[in-house]
C-alpha positions in Angstrom: 0.0 0.0 0.0 1.3 3.5 -0.8 1.4 5.6 2.3 2.4 9.3 2.5 3.1 11.2 5.7 2.9 15.0 5.6 4.3 17.3 8.3 6.6 14.5 9.2 9.6 15.0 11.5 12.8 13.0 11.1 12.2 10.9 14.2 8.7 10.1 13.0 10.1 9.1 9.5 12.5 6.6 11.1 9.8 5.0 13.2 7.2 4.8 10.4 9.6 3.4 7.8 10.7 0.7 10.3 7.2 -0.3 11.5 5.5 -0.1 8.0 8.4 -1.5 6.0 6.1 -3.9 4.0 4.5 -0.8 2.4 5.7 2.0 0.1 6.3 4.9 2.5 6.8 8.6 1.6 7.6 11.1 4.3 7.7 14.9 3.8 8.1 17.7 6.3 5.8 19.8 4.1 2.2 20.8 4.8 -0.3 19.3 2.5 -1.2 22.0 0.0 -2.2 22.1 -3.7 1.5 22.5 -4.5 3.0 19.9 -2.2 0.6 17.1 -2.9 1.4 16.8 -6.6 4.1 14.2 -6.0 1.9 12.0 -3.9 -1.4 11.8 -5.9 -1.2 8.0 -6.1 -1.3 7.6 -2.3 -3.8 5.2 -0.9 -3.2 6.3 2.7 -2.2 9.8 3.8 -1.4 10.9 7.3 -1.4 14.5 8.4 -1.1 16.7 11.4 -3.2 19.8 12.2 -1.8 22.3 9.6 -2.6 20.2 6.5 -6.1 20.9 5.1 -8.0 18.2 3.4 -10.9 20.0 1.9 -12.9 19.1 -1.2 -10.4 20.6 -3.6 -7.4 18.8 -2.1 -9.2 15.5 -1.7 -10.1 15.5 -5.4 -6.3 15.2 -6.1 -6.1 11.7 -4.6 -8.0 9.3 -6.8 -6.7 6.2 -5.1 -7.2 7.5 -1.5 -8.8 5.0 0.9 -7.7 6.2 4.4 -6.8 9.4 6.1 -5.0 9.2 9.4 -4.7 12.4 11.3 -2.1 12.4 14.0 -4.2 14.5 16.3 -7.4 14.3 18.3 -9.0 17.3 16.5 -10.2 16.9 12.9 -11.5 20.3 11.9 -8.9 20.4 9.1 -10.6 17.5 7.3 -13.9 17.7 5.3 -15.6 14.7 6.8 -18.7 15.0 4.6 -16.6 15.0 1.4 -14.6 12.0 2.7 -17.8 10.1 3.3 -18.9 10.9 -0.3 -15.6 9.5 -1.6 -15.8 6.5 0.7 -12.5 7.5 2.4 -12.2 6.4 6.0 -10.8 8.9 8.5 -9.1 8.0 11.8 -7.6 10.0 14.6 -5.6 9.6 17.8 -8.4 10.0 20.3 -6.3 9.7 23.5 -2.7 10.6 23.7 -2.2 13.8 25.7 -5.0 14.3 28.2 -2.6 14.8 31.1 0.0 16.4 28.8 -2.2 19.2 27.6 -3.7 19.7 31.1 -0.2 20.1 32.6 0.7 22.6 30.0 -2.5 24.6 30.7 -1.4 24.8 34.4 2.1 25.8 33.4 0.5 28.8 31.6 -1.7 29.5 34.6 1.3 29.4 37.0 3.4 31.5 34.8 0.8 34.2 34.9 -0.3 33.9 38.5 3.2 34.1 39.8 4.7 36.3 37.0 7.3 33.7 36.2 7.7 35.0 32.6 8.2 38.6 33.7 10.7 37.5 36.3 12.7 35.5 33.8 12.9 38.3 31.3 13.9 40.7 34.1 16.8 38.6 35.4 18.2 38.3 31.8 18.8 42.0 32.1 20.7 41.6 35.4 17.7 43.1 37.2 16.9 41.2 40.4 14.3 43.5 41.9 10.8 42.2 42.7 8.8 45.3 42.3 5.6 44.7 40.2 6.2 41.0 40.3 3.7 40.2 43.1 1.4 37.3 42.0 -1.6 35.6 43.6 -2.3 32.3 45.2 -4.4 29.7 43.3 -5.8 28.3 46.6 -9.3 29.5 47.1 -9.7 30.9 43.6 -12.4 29.9 41.1 -11.3 28.1 38.0 -13.8 28.0 35.1 -13.4 25.0 32.8 -15.1 25.1 29.4 -15.3 21.6 28.2 -15.1 18.7 30.6 -13.8 15.9 28.4 -10.6 14.0 29.0 -8.3 17.1 29.1 -10.8 19.2 31.0 -11.2 16.5 33.6 -7.5 16.3 34.1 -7.4 20.1 34.6 -10.1 19.8 37.2 -8.2 17.1 39.1 -5.1 19.4 39.2 -7.1 22.4 40.2 -8.4 20.4 43.2 -4.9 19.7 44.2 -4.2 23.4 44.3 -7.3 24.0 46.5 -9.3 25.7 43.9 -13.1 25.8 43.5 -14.1 24.6 40.0 -17.1 25.7 37.9 -17.6 24.0 34.5 -19.6 24.4 31.3 -20.2 21.7 28.8 -22.9 21.2 26.2 -23.3 17.6 27.5 -22.9 17.7 31.3 -21.8 14.6 33.1 -23.3 14.6 36.5 -21.5 11.5 37.6 -18.1 13.1 36.7 -19.1 16.2 38.6 -19.9 14.2 41.7 -16.7 12.2 41.6 -14.4 15.2 40.9 -16.5 17.6 43.1 -17.1 20.4 40.7 -20.3 22.2 39.6 -21.8 22.7 36.2 -23.2 26.1 35.6 -24.4 28.2 32.6 -21.7 29.8 30.6 -22.6 33.3 31.7 -22.3 32.4 35.4 -18.9 30.7 34.8 -17.5 33.8 33.0 -18.9 36.1 35.7 -17.6 34.2 38.7 -14.2 32.7 37.6 -10.8 34.1 38.3 -9.3 32.0 35.6 -11.1 30.5 32.6 -9.5 27.7 30.6 -10.8 26.3 27.3 -10.9 22.6 26.5 -13.5 22.2 23.8 -13.4 21.0 20.2 -13.4 23.4 17.3 -16.5 23.1 15.2 -18.4 25.6 13.0 -20.6 26.2 16.0 -17.7 26.8 18.5 -15.7 29.2 16.2 -15.5 32.5 18.2 -17.3 30.8 21.1 -15.4 33.3 23.2 -16.1 36.7 21.6 -16.4 40.3 22.6 -19.7 39.7 24.5 -18.2 36.7 26.3 -15.1 38.6 27.3 -17.2 41.5 28.7 -19.0 39.0 30.9 -15.7 37.8 32.5 -14.6 39.2 35.9 -12.4 42.2 35.5 -8.8 41.2 35.9 -9.5 37.5 35.2 -7.1 35.3 33.2 -8.0 33.4 30.0 -6.1 30.2 29.0 -6.5 28.5 25.6 -4.8 25.2 24.8 -7.6 24.0 22.5 -7.9 25.7 19.1 -7.2 29.3 18.3 -10.4 29.9 16.3 -12.5 29.3 19.4 -11.4 32.8 20.6 -12.0 35.9 18.5 -8.6 37.5 18.1 -10.1 41.0 17.7 -12.0 40.7 20.9 -9.1 39.2 22.9 -6.8 42.0 21.8 -9.3 44.7 22.9 -9.9 43.0 26.2 -6.2 42.8 27.0 -5.4 46.3 25.7 -8.3 47.8 27.8 -7.1 45.8 30.8 -10.4 44.2 31.3 -8.6 40.9 31.2 -5.7 40.5 33.6 -3.8 38.2 31.3 -3.9 35.4 28.8 -2.1 32.1 28.5 -2.2 30.9 24.9 -0.8 27.8 23.3 -3.0 28.6 20.2 -4.3 31.7 18.6 -6.5 32.4 15.6 -4.4 32.7 12.5 -1.3 31.1 14.0 -0.5 29.5 10.7 0.0 33.0 9.2 3.0 33.6 11.4 5.0 30.9 9.6 3.7 32.3 6.3 4.5 35.9 7.2 6.9 36.6 4.3 4.5 35.4 1.7 1.7 37.4 3.2 3.7 40.6 3.3 5.3 40.5 -0.1 3.1 38.3 -2.3 -0.6 38.1 -1.4 -1.3 41.4 0.1 -4.5 39.9 1.7 -5.7 42.7 4.0 -7.8 40.4 6.3 -5.0 37.9 6.9 -2.5 40.7 7.4 -4.7 42.3 10.0 -4.9 39.0 11.9 -1.2 38.6 11.7 -0.4 42.0 13.1 -2.9 41.6 15.9 -1.3 38.2 16.8 2.1 39.9 16.9 0.7 42.7 19.0 -0.7 40.3 21.6 2.6 38.5 21.8 4.3 41.7 22.9 2.0 42.3 25.8 3.6 41.6 29.2 0.5 40.0 30.6 0.4 37.4 27.8 2.3 34.1 27.8 2.4 32.4 24.4 3.7 29.0 23.4 3.8 27.9 19.7 1.1 25.1 19.8 3.4 23.0 22.0 1.0 21.7 24.6 0.9 18.3 23.1 4.6 18.0 22.8 5.9 15.8 25.5 8.1 12.7 24.9 5.4 10.4 26.2 2.6 12.0 24.2 4.5 12.0 20.9 5.3 8.3 21.3 1.6 7.6 22.0 0.7 9.5 18.8 3.1 7.4 16.7 1.9 4.2 18.3 -1.7 4.9 17.6 -1.0 6.1 14.0 0.8 2.9 13.2 -2.0 0.8 14.8 -4.6 2.7 12.8 -2.8 2.0 9.5 -2.0 -1.7 10.2 -5.5 -2.4 11.3 -6.9 -0.9 8.1 -4.5 -3.0 6.1 -6.0 -6.1 7.8 -9.5 -5.0 7.0 -10.4 -3.5 10.4 -10.9 0.2 11.0 -10.2 1.5 14.5 -10.5 5.0 15.9 -12.7 6.0 13.0 -14.2 9.5 13.0 -17.9 9.4 11.9 
């Protein structure tokens, strides 16, 4: 079977080539685009990460395609309806980094609550004063968790270890989980109003794009902190920038941001396309990064040694199972 891996790192290539040696393997570090897919049109299986878009136009370029394996839990970069029409199975990695991403979310929270990022930058300048570096305790504070799935549940467990009270919002509340972990489901408006810190752990869908917007941010407690390790498009960049600039928000911990892919494409945007909407998003992203009450990491929350190994294990299992006539971890 002809298998192509896009966005593939060297360590991944070594593992996939070894584990799938009975098949024809192509590995490229490139994102799947109309330009980069030309050499791989005869692929029967393709594997991508989050920056490769498999829309109707790109899918049409793979006449022999039978399986898509995304090396992520999220699948908003894949047109599932078009895949179904073409009878192309789609699988993901449903569980790999629940604790990993939750730990990263708390790393962002602690960096902001104790001004760790500011302290580090200051000491690099040989300034060891502590003026304006006073933080706040997490004990006794209210954490609002939006999305109580696997990652959100791990965040709640950690919050309890810090002595925090937890309010949660989920479209599908799990009362048993709430009883076991001792948190309370509330309407979104109440969560935003009462929480000292709000952390997002929901899936990006057309319905959840800009779920956190100007109205939502106005409802948040003045001085509260927003943390996003889910997907950038869940938070409206314009609204976030205004809320931070106006000091309505006390800070933001971001592993993702709307338009993050534009940062790596900055040169092309500036000198070739001239797309004003994308340029505006790019400049606002850059402006947010420069704020001293913002901590940004480059979509790195998933990236622990253990989580990456789990992603590779599941990806290989998904492909080998398909080759044996059985589809596992299928997205429907």
